[in-house]
N, C-alpha and C positions, 0 to 999 in steps of 0.2 A: 533515183539513187545517185546519179552523177552530181546533182546539185547538193545533195546531202554531204558528200565528201568534199566538194568545193568549199562549202561553208566551214567544215571542220579544218581543212588545210589553211583556209584564210585565218581562222582563229589561232592556229599554231604559229603562223607567220607573224600575226599581230603581237603575240606574246614574246616571240624570239627577238623581234625588232625593237621592242620597248623594254628596256632594262627594268624600269619601275614596275611595269606590269608583271615581268618575270619574278621580281622580288616579292610582289604581293601574292602571286600564286604559290610561291614557296611558303610564305607566311601562313596563308590560310590552309595549307596542307599540313602544317605542323601544329597549328593552334589547337584543333580539337584533341590531338593526342595529349597535349599538356593538360587540357581540362580533365581528361580521363585519368591520366597518371597521378595528378595531384589528389584527386578524390580517392583513388584506390590506395595510394600511399598513406593518406591521412586516416584511413580505416584499416590499416594493415593488421594490427593485433591489439585493439584497445582493451580487451578483457584480460590481457596479460599484465596490464598496468593498474588493475583494481587495487593493488597494494598502495597506490598513491592517494586513494580516496580515504580521507580522514574519518574514522569511525570511533567515537568516544565510548568507552566502557567504564562503568562505575559499579563497584560492588559494596553495598552497605550491609551485606549478610553477616549476622553475628554468629551463625553456626547453630548446631543443635547437638545435644548429647543424649544418646539412648543407652541406658545402663552404663557400660564403661566405654562405649564407642562414640567418638566425637566426629561429627560430619560438618563440613562447610562447603556447600555446593558452589557458592560464589567464588571462593579461592580456587577450587578445582577448575571452574570455568576460566578464570584468569590464566591459570597454568596452561590450559589447552589452547587458548587463543594466542598466547605468546609464541606457540609453536606453529601457528596458522598464519600464512602470508597472503591469504586471499584478500584481506582488507588491511588498510593502514590503521591498525588498532592503536588507540591512545587510551591509556589507563589513567583516569583523572577522578577528581571528586565530583559529587553530584551537581554542585552549583556550576562548576566549570563545564561539565558536560552539557547542561541545559543552555547556559549562556553561549557556549561555543556553537551549538546548533542554531540558536536564534541569530547570532551575529554572522554565521556563515563560515566560521573556522572549521567546523565539522559538518559533514553531510548528514550524519545521523548519530544517535546515541542510544545506548541501552543502560538503564539503571536497575540494578537488582536490589529489592527492598531488604530491610533488616531481618524480617521473619521468613525469608525465602526458604532456608533449609528446614526450619520448623514446620512450615506448611507442606514442603515437599515430602517429608517423612511423617506426615500426620497419620499415615496408615498404621504406624506402630502404636498409636494411641486409640485407634478405632474412630477417630474424628477425621473425616476426609475433607480437607481444605484444598481448594484449587490454588496452586502457586501461580503467581503472576509476576511479569517483569514489565517495566515501563519503557516504551520505544518512542523516541522522538526523531522526526525526520523533517528536514528543510526542503520542501518541494519547490521553492522559488529559485534555487541556485541553478538547477539544470533539469531538463525533461527526463533524461535517462537515469540520472544518478539515484532517484528514489527506487527504481526497479532493481538496481544493483544492490543498494543498501537493504532492500527487502530480502535479497538473498543472504546478505550478511546477518540480518536478525534471525533468519531461518537457521543459519549455521549456529548461532548462539543457542536457539531453542533446541536444536538437535543435540548439541553438546550437553545441554542441561538434562535432556531426556535420557541420554546414555549414562550420564553421571548418576541420575536418579535410580535407574534400574540396577546399575552397578552397586550403589551404596545399599539399597534395600536388600539385594541378594546377598551381599557380603554380611550384612547384619543378621540375616536369617541363618546363614551358615555358621557364623560365630556364636550366636546366641543358643544354638543347639547344645553348646557346652560339652561336647563329646569329642574325644580324641580317638585316633585310630588305634592307639595302644589299649585304650579302655574297651573298644569294641572287640579286639582280639582276646583280651584277658577274660571278659565277662560273657563271651558268646556261649560257651559250653554250659556255664552255670545257669544263665538265663533260660536257655532252651530246655535243660533238664528240669528246672523248676516248673516251667510251663507245661511240660509233658506230664509231670507228676500231678499237678493241680487239675489238669483236664481229665486224667484217668480217674482221679478221686471223685470228681464231679459226675462223671459218667456212671460210676458205681452207685453214688448216692441217688441219682435220678432213677435208677432201675428199681429202687426200693419203694418208690411212692405208689400209692393206689390211684387208679385212673377214674374213680367215680365222682370226684369232686370238681370236675372241669367247669361246670356251670358257675359254681361259687367263686372259682378263681377269676373267671371272666368278669364277674360282678365286682369283686374287690379291685381288679385291675382298673376297671372303668372309673370307680369312685376315687381310687388313689390318683389316677392321671388327672382327673378333674381338679382335685384339691392341690396337687403339685403344680398344675398350671396356674392356679390362683396364687399359690405361694411364690412361684417364679416371678410373677409381675409385681410382688410387693416391694422388693428392693428398687426395681425400676421406677415404680410409682413414687416411692420415697425420694429417689434421686431427682425425679422430674419436679416434685414439689419443692425440694431444696434448691434446684436450679432456678425455678421460677421465683422462689423467695430471694435467692441471691440476685437474680435479675432485678427484682423489686428494690432491693437495697441499693443496687447500682443506679437504678432510676431515681431513687431518693437523693443519692449523691449528685446525680446529674441535675435534678431539679433545684437542689441547693445552689449549684453552680449557675443554673439558668436564672435563678432569682437575682444573684449578684450581677450576672451579665446583663439581665434586663434593666437593672437600675443604671448600670453604666451606659447601656445603649440609649436609654431615654435621656440621660444627661448629655450624651454626645449629640443627639438630635437637637436638643435645645441650644447647645453651643454652636452647632452649624448654623441654625437660624439666626442666632445672635451675630455670628460673623457676617452673614448676609446683610443684616441691618447696618452693621458698621460700614460695610462697603457702600451701601446707599448714602450713609452720612458723608463718606469720603467723596462720592460723586457730587453730592449737593454742594459741599464746600468748594470743591475744585471748579465747578461750574460758575459759582459766584465770583471766584477770582478771575476766571477767564472773561466773563461778560463785563466785569468792572474794568479789566485791562483793555477791552475793545474801545472803551470810551477814551482811554488815554493813548490809543494808537499802538498797542502791543503787537509785535510781529509774530509772536510765538503762539497765538491763540489757536490756529489750525492744528499745530502739532499737539497742543495740550488736549484738544478735543479728541484726537486720535488715541492718545494715551487713556483718556477717560473711557473710550470705547473698549479698550482692552480690559478695564475693570468690569464693564458690562458683560463681556464674554466670560469672565471668571464667575460672575453671578450665575450665568446660564449653566456653566459646568458644575458648580456646587449644587444647584437645584436638581440637576440630573442625577448626581450621586445620592442626594437626599431622597429623591423619588424611588430609587432602587432599594434604599434602606426601609422606607415605609412599605413598599410592596412585600419585602421579606417579613416584616413585622405582622402585616395583615395575614399572610399565609401561615405564619408560625403560631400566632396567638388568637386568630379568629376574630380580630377586631376590625371593623369596617373603617378603612382609611381612604375610601374612594374620593371623598370630598377634598382631602388634602392633596391626593395624587393629581386629581383634575385641576386643582387650583395651582399647583406647581407648573403644570403644562401651560396654563393660562398666563402665569407670570413670565415664563420663558418666552412665550410668543410676544408678550408686551415688551420684554427686555430686548428682544431682537429688533422690534420697531424702534426702540430708543437708540440702539446701536446704528441702525440705518439712518436715523435722523441726525446723529452726531457726525456720521461720514458726510452726509449732504451739507451739513452746516460748515464742516471743515473745508469742503470744496468751494462753497460760496465765499468763505473768508479769504481763501487763497486767490480767487479770481477777482473779488471786488474790494477786499480789505474791510468789509463790513458784514454785520449780521442783523437783520431787522429785529425790532423789539418783540414782535409777535412770535417769531420763531424761538427767541430766547425763552419767552414765557411758556410756550408750548412744550419745550424740552424739560423745563423745570417742573411743570405740571405732571408730565409723564413719569419723571423720577419720583415725585411725591406719591403718585398713584401706586407705583411698584412697591415703594416702601410700606404703604398702608396695607397692600395685599399680603406682604410678607408678615406684617404684624398680625394680620388675621390668621394666617397659617400657624403662627406661634401660639395664639390664644386657643385655637381649636385643638391643637396637639396637646396643650396643657389639660384640656377637658377630657382627653382620651386616656390620660395616664392611669386613672383609677381603673378603667376597663382592662387595660393591659395587665396590671397587677392582679386583678381579680381572676383573669383567665389562667395565669400561672399558679395562683393559690388553689384553684379548683382542681387542677391536674395533680397537684401535690397531695391533696386530701384523698383523691381516688387511689393513688398508689399506696398510701398509708393503710387504707381499709383492706386492700388486697393482701398486704403483708400480714395483717392480723388474721385474716381468714386462713391463709396458708399455714400459719403457725399452729392454729387450733387443729386443723386437719391432720397435720403431720404428727401431732401429739397422740392421736387415737390409733394410728397405724400399728404400733407395736402390739397392742392388745389383740387386734384382729389377726395378726401374723402368728401369735402364740396359740390362738384357738385352732387355726388351720394346721399348725405343726403337730399339735396333740392328736388331731383326727387322723393325720397321715400315719403316725406311729401305731395307732390302733389298727388301721387297715393293713399295715405291714405284718403285724402279728397274725391277722386273719389270713393273709395271703400264704404264710408259711404253713398254715393248717390245711388250706384248700388247694395246694399246688401239686396234687398227686395225680392229675389227669393222665391216663395211660397214653392216649394218642399224642398229646403234646409232648410228654416225656420221651416217647419213642422217637419222634422227629428230632427233638433236641439231642438225644443220645447219639443218633446217627450223625448229626452235624459235628458233635464233639469228637466222635471217633474219627471223622474225616480230618478234623484239625490236628488230632494227634498224629495221624499218618503224615500230614504235611510237615509238622514240626520235626518229626523223626527224619524226614528226607532232607530238610534244610540243615539239620545237625551235621550231616555228612557232606555238604556241598560248600565250596568256597566262592561261588560266583557272587552271592549277595555280599559276603565279606569284602571281596575285592571292589565291588561297586561302592560300598560305604566308605572303604579306605580312600578311594579316589576322590569322592565328593568332600569328605571331611578333612582330607589331608591338605587340600589347597583351596580355601574359601575364595582367595583372590581370583584363581582361574575360573571358579564357578561363576562369580559375579561378572567377570569379563565376558564369559560366554553369553549370559543372559542379557547383558547390556547391548551386545551386538551379535545376535544369533545368526544373522544372514547378511550376505553381501550381494550387491547387484554387479554382474559382470557384463560390461558394455561391449557389444559387437557393432563396430562402426561399418556401415555399408556406404560405399562411395565416399570414403573419408576425405575431408578437405583440411589442409594443414593450418590455415589461418583465416581470419575474418576478411582480410583484404582480398584473398583469392575468391572467397565466397561472394563478395560484392563486385568482383571484376566484371561478370557478365552484364550487370545493370549499368555500371559506369562506362563500360566499353560501348554498349548500345547507345547510351546517352551522348557520349562523345561523337559517335558517328552521325547521329541525328543533328547535333549542334553544328557539326561540320557542314551538313547539307543546308542548314539555315544560313550559315555564314556565306556559303556559295551563292545562295539565292539573293543575298543582300548585296554582294559585290559584283557578280557576273551578270551582265545585261542579257536578257533573254530575247531581245529584239535585234534585228539586223538594221544597220544604217541604210538610209535610202540609196546611197551610192553603190553599196554592195548588192542591193536588190536589183538595181537597174543593170548591173553587169551580168546578171544571169537571166537565161531565157526559160520561160515556162516554170517559173518559181511559184510554189504554192505554200500554204501555211503548214501543211504536214511535213514538207521537206525542211522548212525552217525549224520546226519543232525538233525533229530528229537530228538535224545538222548541228544545232547549237547544243543539244543534249549530249553529244559525244564528248565534248570537252568537259562538260559538267560531270558526266559519268566517270571519265578518266581521273579527274581530280578527286572525286569522291572515293574511287578505288585506291588512289594513292594515300588519302587520309586513313582509310580502313587498314591498309597495309602497315602504315607507320604505327597506328594505335596498337594493332595486334602484335607486331614484332616487339614494340616497346613493352607491352604487357609481359611477353614471354622472356625477353632477354635483358631488358633494362630493369623492370621491377622484379622479375623472376617469380611470377605467379606459378602455382602448381598447375600442371596441365598434363592430362593423360595422353592426349593425342593432339600434338601441336599442328599437324596438317589440317585436321578437321576444324581446329580453332581458327586458324587463318582463313580457311575456306568459308567458315560461318561468318566471319567479319566481312569478307568480300561480298557474300550474298546479301548480308544485311545492308551494306553500303549501297548496293545496287537498288534494293527495294526502297530503302529510305530516300535515296536520291530521286528516284522516279516519282515518288509520291510528292515530295517537296517541289520538284521541278514542274510537275503537272499542275499543282495548285497555284504556283506562282505564274505559270504561263497563262492559265485560264483566268485568274482573278487579280493578277498583278499584286499591288500592295496588300490587298485584302487576303490574297492567297498566302503571303508571307505571315500575316497575322494568324491565319488558320493553322499554319504549320507550328507556330509557337503555342497555340491553344492545344493542339494535339500533343505537343511535347509535355505541356503541363499535366494533361490528363494521364499520359503514360507514366510520368514520374509518380503520380499518386495511385494509379489503378492497374499497373501492369504486373504487380507481384514482385517487383524487383527488390523491395526491402521486406515488407511484411507479406505473409501468405495471402493470396487473394481471398481465401475463406474468412480472414479476419477483417477485411475491409467492409465499409458500409455497403448496403445492398446496391445502391446506384452504381458504385464502382465495380462490384461483382458482375453487374449486368452488362457493362460496356467492355469488360476485360477481353472477351473473345474477339472484339473488333479493333484491338490495339496491336499494331505490329510488334511493339516491344515484347509482348508476352511470348511470342514465338522466337524472336531474336534472342531473348535471354535464355530460353530453354535450349536453343541450339548450342550456345556457348557453354551452358552448364554441362551438357552431355559431353562435350569435348574436354572440359576441365576435369570432371570427376570420374570419368570412365564411361565411354559412349555405349549406350544401347542403340545399335544402328537403326533399328526400326523407329525408335523415338526420334532420333536425329533427323532422318529423312522425312518423317511425317511432319515435323516442325518446319523443315525446309519447304515442303510443298505448301503447307498452310501459309507460310510467310510469302511465298511467290503468288498466292491467290490475290494479294493486294495489287499486283502489277496490272492485271486487266482493268481493275477499277480505276487505277491511276491513269492509264492510257485513255480510258473512256472520258475522263475529265479533261485531259490535255488535248485530245483529238476531236472529240464530238461536242462536249459542252462548251469548249473554248471558242469554237467558230462563231456562233451567234453573239458572243460577248465581246469580240475583238473591238468593234467600234465603240461600244459602251465603255470598255476599259480604257481605250485611247482617250476618250472624252474625259473620263474620270482622272486619268493621269495628268492631262494638260491642266485641268482645273487645280489639281494639287500643286503642280509646278508654279502656277500663277500666284499661289499663296506666298511664295518666296520663303517658305518655312520647311516644307517637306521636300526631301530629295526626289 
């Protein structure tokens, strides 16, 4: 024990006597704090500045009119977003929105199409069409911004959904076309008329004979069957007319397709002709270059490079031509595999020409000459490419008739379908007239056979009950008041249905800002970095002179003697970091004493781990400390929850000191659960025995090996 304190006192004297050493100690005490503070400050409250993220919005919505009510959901969205400061909304046209996202001026954009309101309110026509918006996001600019802009587009969708429900409900309320005054005025009249009619019906039902029940059931069955068939007639006619209309549309499309097909075929031929002209240009320019070589031209190499650019243009044009031919093959069912494969072959051949030109240019640059056989070889390759292109042109000309035939066959099929539907629709009215006549006959029979006593008795009882209910409603105002409230304010009704419920958030252990939330992680990170800096600057070995001055000195005494100064500086670092977090940055903290205590305990555990690794393994130990740091940054749950990390990081998380150090500081910041606080303290202290085992037991047999390793490193004259 005496030697331990002699080592410590000697270290203190060395620092006090050497002003440079004293300044360095002060520097390494403050440096980790700066690391932590800068990181916490930079993350203080980034989500409050989302209004600086440029988010383009474009509405092409033309609106929709139902009866006398006009709706434009796009304009309503723009109004709502102008009052929303969560994003930097920019209201621009469609082209500017898309180009802005592509060029990085905007992080994301939403484009509302022209028919958006019409599709949104398709429920009023019975045709349900899903409304869509186009969302563009530039994921290259930043890793986090797409996640934030996704929240922005969710805001847009939420506003649109609310606007949709509001508009539909408003339309329903207004299209009832009833005012509260009408309800008050007509209530008594309507109820009295209803009671009179029900009473009359009850009296008439009592006069029917009950012996014809079986016949009534029979007529009901036949009538229902015929009415069911009659009901489908208009629908069937509408379906046929719709199909016929579709056929007419298809005929129009096919006429357009014929015209487009002719232009497309002509375009393909023009593309092939342009490639042939490029080959002619290459051939002429090669002749001039090779003739110039004989007269000592100095620009031959540059000219060959320029000819190579023409070769690249041919490859690009052939690529576009291949895409067009593939589309024609899938659309018209014409086999163009020979032409597609031939274009691939030509491009490979053209690439070989380009490589040959580059090699020839290099040879001219270095020697000033180009052998005759290379010149001939290049010109032969160009001629071959030109001939292959001519073959493509010829084979495509042979396929033009097949393409036209495919389009004509489809047109004939559509024409036959239209004729069939016209004939079928012509006969439907005759069948409908026959069914209607049969139903009229059955209705007359039903009046004759509807006197079944049992059925009438039940019906009469139900009608009597309705009369009683109507009489009770006549004397009550609750229904009238309800109708008055609903019909009196359609806007209030639509507002309620668009937002019928609100979520009330109850924040437990509330944290004011993101910087405070991240401070446990960056504080632990700064303390660990401080330990690594200490291990890099403070020597863990005693000089030979000091060893000889002490009696009965052993390695354990050296370990603890030198660790005291290491420990004290680490505690100073932890104190500066924690106090700076609290009073310089002003982080939220529920219990400042526990926060400072947690930092000091973390500083002790982290320092003993780093010190033991460095003492046992020297330079390798320092590297291991850095590796542990990297693993803790990724896998300790300081940023993302551990449950979201890949499985390997979840597996190692319990063995990382940061996990428990972070949790200690979180408890102090947000409001400590003392059982959790001390449990994490005990778990963190469990790393101390493991560190001492490395520094005191494993270190001993490795001392000579590490000394040899260090000497060889110093001999390299590179590593300190």
